[in-house]
N, C-alpha and C positions, 0 to 999 in steps of 0.2 A: 551729493555723492559725486565722486570723481573716479577716474579710471583706476587709481590706486586702491580706493575703497572697494571697487568691484573685484580687483585681484585678490584682496584679502578675503572677501566673501567667497570667491571661487575656491580658494585654498581651504576654507572652512568646510565648504560643501564636499570637496574631495576627501578631506579627513573624516568627516562624519559618515560619508558613504562607505569608506574603507572599514571604519569601526562597526557600522551596521552589518556589512558583509561578513566580517569576522565573527560577529555574534550570531548571525544567521547560520554560519558554518558550524558553530558550536551546538546550536539547536538541532541542526541536521544530523550531526554526529550522535547526539543523544538519541534521536529517533531511530537512526539506522543501526547503531551499534550497541547501545547500552540498555534499551528498554526491553522488557518490562522491569528488569532488576533495579534500574536507577530511576524509577518513577518519582521518587521524592525530589529529584532535581528539576522536574518539569517546570514547576512554578517559578523558581528562581531564574532559570535560563530563559524561559519564555518572557518573564518580566524584563530582564536585561535586554533581550532582543527587541521588545516593544519600545523601550526607552531609547535604545540606539537608533532605531528606525524613526522615531518621533524627532529625535535630535537632528537627523539628516533632513527630515521633512521641513522642520522649522528653518534650518540653515538654507535649504533650497528655496523656500518661499521668500526669505530675505533677499537672496540673490536675484530672484526673478523680479521682485519689486524694485530693487535698485537698478536693474538693467532697464526696466520699463521707465523708470524715472529719468534715467540718463538719455534714453532715446528721444 
């Protein structure tokens, strides 16, 4: 790993964190504004939120490992 690889990983972490935050906002909006009428949307939105957060976690772990390797 070199500094350029770290920058690529940092960019991926930022992107996946933004996507996870956007998905979390969608889940929040469902809970705050559309339940109980939109209860059928819970599973789909919750699953998408979980996947987005897992993608961020995986990207962050890669970055942390790469930074530790570089140090």
